[in-house]
PyMOL CGO cylinders between C-alpha atoms (Angstrom):
from pymol import cmd
from pymol.cgo import CYLINDER

trace = [
    CYLINDER, 0.00, 0.03, -0.08, 3.08, 2.40, -0.40, 0.3, 1, 1, 1, 1, 1, 1,
    CYLINDER, 3.08, 2.40, -0.40, 2.00, 5.67, -1.59, 0.3, 1, 1, 1, 1, 1, 1,
    CYLINDER, 2.00, 5.67, -1.59, -1.64, 4.68, -1.95, 0.3, 1, 1, 1, 1, 1, 1,
    CYLINDER, -1.64, 4.68, -1.95, -4.75, 6.10, -0.36, 0.3, 1, 1, 1, 1, 1, 1,
    CYLINDER, -4.75, 6.10, -0.36, -5.51, 2.75, 1.51, 0.3, 1, 1, 1, 1, 1, 1,
    CYLINDER, -5.51, 2.75, 1.51, -2.06, 3.05, 3.24, 0.3, 1, 1, 1, 1, 1, 1,
    CYLINDER, -2.06, 3.05, 3.24, -0.63, 5.54, 5.75, 0.3, 1, 1, 1, 1, 1, 1,
    CYLINDER, -0.63, 5.54, 5.75, 1.87, 8.27, 5.48, 0.3, 1, 1, 1, 1, 1, 1,
    CYLINDER, 1.87, 8.27, 5.48, 3.43, 7.18, 8.69, 0.3, 1, 1, 1, 1, 1, 1,
    CYLINDER, 3.43, 7.18, 8.69, 4.20, 3.69, 7.16, 0.3, 1, 1, 1, 1, 1, 1,
    CYLINDER, 4.20, 3.69, 7.16, 5.42, 5.28, 3.88, 0.3, 1, 1, 1, 1, 1, 1,
    CYLINDER, 5.42, 5.28, 3.88, 7.70, 7.38, 5.98, 0.3, 1, 1, 1, 1, 1, 1,
    CYLINDER, 7.70, 7.38, 5.98, 8.99, 4.34, 8.04, 0.3, 1, 1, 1, 1, 1, 1,
    CYLINDER, 8.99, 4.34, 8.04, 9.64, 2.60, 4.61, 0.3, 1, 1, 1, 1, 1, 1,
    CYLINDER, 9.64, 2.60, 4.61, 11.68, 5.45, 3.32, 0.3, 1, 1, 1, 1, 1, 1,
    CYLINDER, 11.68, 5.45, 3.32, 13.68, 5.84, 6.58, 0.3, 1, 1, 1, 1, 1, 1,
    CYLINDER, 13.68, 5.84, 6.58, 14.52, 1.99, 6.55, 0.3, 1, 1, 1, 1, 1, 1,
    CYLINDER, 14.52, 1.99, 6.55, 15.62, 2.35, 2.81, 0.3, 1, 1, 1, 1, 1, 1,
    CYLINDER, 15.62, 2.35, 2.81, 17.66, 5.37, 3.50, 0.3, 1, 1, 1, 1, 1, 1,
    CYLINDER, 17.66, 5.37, 3.50, 19.49, 3.58, 6.50, 0.3, 1, 1, 1, 1, 1, 1,
    CYLINDER, 19.49, 3.58, 6.50, 20.34, 0.51, 4.21, 0.3, 1, 1, 1, 1, 1, 1,
    CYLINDER, 20.34, 0.51, 4.21, 20.96, 2.60, 1.02, 0.3, 1, 1, 1, 1, 1, 1,
    CYLINDER, 20.96, 2.60, 1.02, 24.25, 0.62, 0.60, 0.3, 1, 1, 1, 1, 1, 1,
    CYLINDER, 24.25, 0.62, 0.60, 22.70, -2.77, 0.99, 0.3, 1, 1, 1, 1, 1, 1,
    CYLINDER, 22.70, -2.77, 0.99, 20.55, -4.84, -1.51, 0.3, 1, 1, 1, 1, 1, 1,
    CYLINDER, 20.55, -4.84, -1.51, 17.29, -3.58, -0.17, 0.3, 1, 1, 1, 1, 1, 1,
    CYLINDER, 17.29, -3.58, -0.17, 14.43, -2.50, -2.63, 0.3, 1, 1, 1, 1, 1, 1,
    CYLINDER, 14.43, -2.50, -2.63, 10.93, -1.24, -2.37, 0.3, 1, 1, 1, 1, 1, 1,
    CYLINDER, 10.93, -1.24, -2.37, 8.47, -2.85, -4.85, 0.3, 1, 1, 1, 1, 1, 1,
    CYLINDER, 8.47, -2.85, -4.85, 4.97, -1.56, -4.87, 0.3, 1, 1, 1, 1, 1, 1,
    CYLINDER, 4.97, -1.56, -4.87, 1.74, -1.63, -6.85, 0.3, 1, 1, 1, 1, 1, 1,
    CYLINDER, 1.74, -1.63, -6.85, 0.85, 1.57, -8.83, 0.3, 1, 1, 1, 1, 1, 1,
    CYLINDER, 0.85, 1.57, -8.83, -2.69, 1.85, -9.49, 0.3, 1, 1, 1, 1, 1, 1,
    CYLINDER, -2.69, 1.85, -9.49, -6.00, 3.94, -9.19, 0.3, 1, 1, 1, 1, 1, 1,
    CYLINDER, -6.00, 3.94, -9.19, -5.54, 5.77, -5.68, 0.3, 1, 1, 1, 1, 1, 1,
    CYLINDER, -5.54, 5.77, -5.68, -1.81, 5.87, -5.82, 0.3, 1, 1, 1, 1, 1, 1,
    CYLINDER, -1.81, 5.87, -5.82, -0.26, 9.35, -5.11, 0.3, 1, 1, 1, 1, 1, 1,
    CYLINDER, -0.26, 9.35, -5.11, 0.06, 11.86, -7.75, 0.3, 1, 1, 1, 1, 1, 1,
    CYLINDER, 0.06, 11.86, -7.75, 3.77, 12.15, -6.85, 0.3, 1, 1, 1, 1, 1, 1,
    CYLINDER, 3.77, 12.15, -6.85, 4.27, 8.30, -7.72, 0.3, 1, 1, 1, 1, 1, 1,
    CYLINDER, 4.27, 8.30, -7.72, 2.43, 8.58, -10.89, 0.3, 1, 1, 1, 1, 1, 1,
    CYLINDER, 2.43, 8.58, -10.89, 4.69, 11.63, -11.95, 0.3, 1, 1, 1, 1, 1, 1,
    CYLINDER, 4.69, 11.63, -11.95, 7.69, 9.79, -11.04, 0.3, 1, 1, 1, 1, 1, 1,
    CYLINDER, 7.69, 9.79, -11.04, 6.70, 6.77, -13.11, 0.3, 1, 1, 1, 1, 1, 1,
    CYLINDER, 6.70, 6.77, -13.11, 5.57, 8.97, -16.07, 0.3, 1, 1, 1, 1, 1, 1,
    CYLINDER, 5.57, 8.97, -16.07, 8.82, 10.74, -15.90, 0.3, 1, 1, 1, 1, 1, 1,
    CYLINDER, 8.82, 10.74, -15.90, 10.75, 7.41, -15.92, 0.3, 1, 1, 1, 1, 1, 1,
    CYLINDER, 10.75, 7.41, -15.92, 8.92, 6.28, -19.13, 0.3, 1, 1, 1, 1, 1, 1,
    CYLINDER, 8.92, 6.28, -19.13, 9.29, 9.70, -20.81, 0.3, 1, 1, 1, 1, 1, 1,
    CYLINDER, 9.29, 9.70, -20.81, 13.09, 9.76, -20.21, 0.3, 1, 1, 1, 1, 1, 1,
    CYLINDER, 13.09, 9.76, -20.21, 13.47, 6.41, -22.13, 0.3, 1, 1, 1, 1, 1, 1,
    CYLINDER, 13.47, 6.41, -22.13, 11.48, 7.77, -25.18, 0.3, 1, 1, 1, 1, 1, 1,
    CYLINDER, 11.48, 7.77, -25.18, 8.61, 6.32, -27.28, 0.3, 1, 1, 1, 1, 1, 1,
    CYLINDER, 8.61, 6.32, -27.28, 6.02, 6.50, -24.25, 0.3, 1, 1, 1, 1, 1, 1,
    CYLINDER, 6.02, 6.50, -24.25, 2.52, 7.91, -24.55, 0.3, 1, 1, 1, 1, 1, 1,
    CYLINDER, 2.52, 7.91, -24.55, 1.27, 9.30, -21.29, 0.3, 1, 1, 1, 1, 1, 1,
    CYLINDER, 1.27, 9.30, -21.29, -1.67, 7.57, -19.82, 0.3, 1, 1, 1, 1, 1, 1,
    CYLINDER, -1.67, 7.57, -19.82, -0.84, 4.45, -21.75, 0.3, 1, 1, 1, 1, 1, 1,
    CYLINDER, -0.84, 4.45, -21.75, -1.40, 2.23, -18.71, 0.3, 1, 1, 1, 1, 1, 1,
    CYLINDER, -1.40, 2.23, -18.71, -3.47, 2.24, -15.49, 0.3, 1, 1, 1, 1, 1, 1,
    CYLINDER, -3.47, 2.24, -15.49, -1.52, 0.02, -13.28, 0.3, 1, 1, 1, 1, 1, 1,
    CYLINDER, -1.52, 0.02, -13.28, 2.10, -1.17, -12.73, 0.3, 1, 1, 1, 1, 1, 1,
    CYLINDER, 2.10, -1.17, -12.73, 4.65, -2.90, -10.58, 0.3, 1, 1, 1, 1, 1, 1,
    CYLINDER, 4.65, -2.90, -10.58, 7.36, -0.59, -9.48, 0.3, 1, 1, 1, 1, 1, 1,
    CYLINDER, 7.36, -0.59, -9.48, 10.78, -1.37, -8.21, 0.3, 1, 1, 1, 1, 1, 1,
    CYLINDER, 10.78, -1.37, -8.21, 12.87, 1.39, -6.57, 0.3, 1, 1, 1, 1, 1, 1,
    CYLINDER, 12.87, 1.39, -6.57, 15.89, 2.03, -4.19, 0.3, 1, 1, 1, 1, 1, 1,
    CYLINDER, 15.89, 2.03, -4.19, 17.05, 4.80, -2.13, 0.3, 1, 1, 1, 1, 1, 1,
    CYLINDER, 17.05, 4.80, -2.13, 19.40, 7.13, -3.88, 0.3, 1, 1, 1, 1, 1, 1,
    CYLINDER, 19.40, 7.13, -3.88, 21.91, 9.07, -1.54, 0.3, 1, 1, 1, 1, 1, 1,
    CYLINDER, 21.91, 9.07, -1.54, 22.56, 11.78, -4.22, 0.3, 1, 1, 1, 1, 1, 1,
    CYLINDER, 22.56, 11.78, -4.22, 18.96, 12.92, -4.61, 0.3, 1, 1, 1, 1, 1, 1,
    CYLINDER, 18.96, 12.92, -4.61, 18.06, 11.81, -1.02, 0.3, 1, 1, 1, 1, 1, 1,
    CYLINDER, 18.06, 11.81, -1.02, 14.92, 10.06, -2.44, 0.3, 1, 1, 1, 1, 1, 1,
    CYLINDER, 14.92, 10.06, -2.44, 13.52, 7.05, -4.30, 0.3, 1, 1, 1, 1, 1, 1,
    CYLINDER, 13.52, 7.05, -4.30, 15.02, 6.32, -7.55, 0.3, 1, 1, 1, 1, 1, 1,
    CYLINDER, 15.02, 6.32, -7.55, 13.01, 4.20, -9.81, 0.3, 1, 1, 1, 1, 1, 1,
    CYLINDER, 13.01, 4.20, -9.81, 14.99, 1.10, -11.24, 0.3, 1, 1, 1, 1, 1, 1,
    CYLINDER, 14.99, 1.10, -11.24, 12.17, -0.97, -13.08, 0.3, 1, 1, 1, 1, 1, 1,
    CYLINDER, 12.17, -0.97, -13.08, 8.54, -0.36, -14.01, 0.3, 1, 1, 1, 1, 1, 1,
    CYLINDER, 8.54, -0.36, -14.01, 6.36, -3.28, -15.38, 0.3, 1, 1, 1, 1, 1, 1,
    CYLINDER, 6.36, -3.28, -15.38, 3.10, -2.02, -16.64, 0.3, 1, 1, 1, 1, 1, 1,
    CYLINDER, 3.10, -2.02, -16.64, 0.17, -4.31, -16.27, 0.3, 1, 1, 1, 1, 1, 1,
    CYLINDER, 0.17, -4.31, -16.27, -3.36, -4.71, -17.74, 0.3, 1, 1, 1, 1, 1, 1,
    CYLINDER, -3.36, -4.71, -17.74, -4.85, -6.57, -14.86, 0.3, 1, 1, 1, 1, 1, 1,
    CYLINDER, -4.85, -6.57, -14.86, -4.71, -6.03, -11.09, 0.3, 1, 1, 1, 1, 1, 1,
    CYLINDER, -4.71, -6.03, -11.09, -2.55, -8.15, -8.84, 0.3, 1, 1, 1, 1, 1, 1,
    CYLINDER, -2.55, -8.15, -8.84, -5.46, -8.87, -6.43, 0.3, 1, 1, 1, 1, 1, 1,
    CYLINDER, -5.46, -8.87, -6.43, -8.59, -10.25, -7.82, 0.3, 1, 1, 1, 1, 1, 1,
    CYLINDER, -8.59, -10.25, -7.82, -11.92, -10.41, -5.90, 0.3, 1, 1, 1, 1, 1, 1,
    CYLINDER, -11.92, -10.41, -5.90, -13.75, -8.26, -3.43, 0.3, 1, 1, 1, 1, 1, 1,
    CYLINDER, -13.75, -8.26, -3.43, -13.87, -7.44, 0.47, 0.3, 1, 1, 1, 1, 1, 1,
    CYLINDER, -13.87, -7.44, 0.47, -12.40, -10.22, 2.51, 0.3, 1, 1, 1, 1, 1, 1,
    CYLINDER, -12.40, -10.22, 2.51, -12.35, -12.64, -0.55, 0.3, 1, 1, 1, 1, 1, 1,
    CYLINDER, -12.35, -12.64, -0.55, -9.20, -11.39, -2.47, 0.3, 1, 1, 1, 1, 1, 1,
    CYLINDER, -9.20, -11.39, -2.47, -6.65, -13.55, -3.97, 0.3, 1, 1, 1, 1, 1, 1,
    CYLINDER, -6.65, -13.55, -3.97, -3.38, -12.82, -5.89, 0.3, 1, 1, 1, 1, 1, 1,
    CYLINDER, -3.38, -12.82, -5.89, -4.50, -15.33, -8.61, 0.3, 1, 1, 1, 1, 1, 1,
    CYLINDER, -4.50, -15.33, -8.61, -1.96, -17.85, -7.96, 0.3, 1, 1, 1, 1, 1, 1,
]
cmd.load_cgo(trace, "trace")
């Protein structure tokens, strides 16, 4: 739920602090970008694709995102983005599955 309206800013901040403390280690943050994710995260992903060229803004509605703490910018640096057509979790309410 990182960066999502269903999560909490307190947990997001704790995640960033942990990533910063272990910036030299192989510690990554992988999260689901989808409707309800923060505008800041959407902008980061859009910029990531735009910098690589051949991307049309709004071409996808959800993605899996992998990032790491970058000491130079003192923030998250996107490493990989995998756009998806379907959500990771299927179902409603208490009856959700990851489709495995």
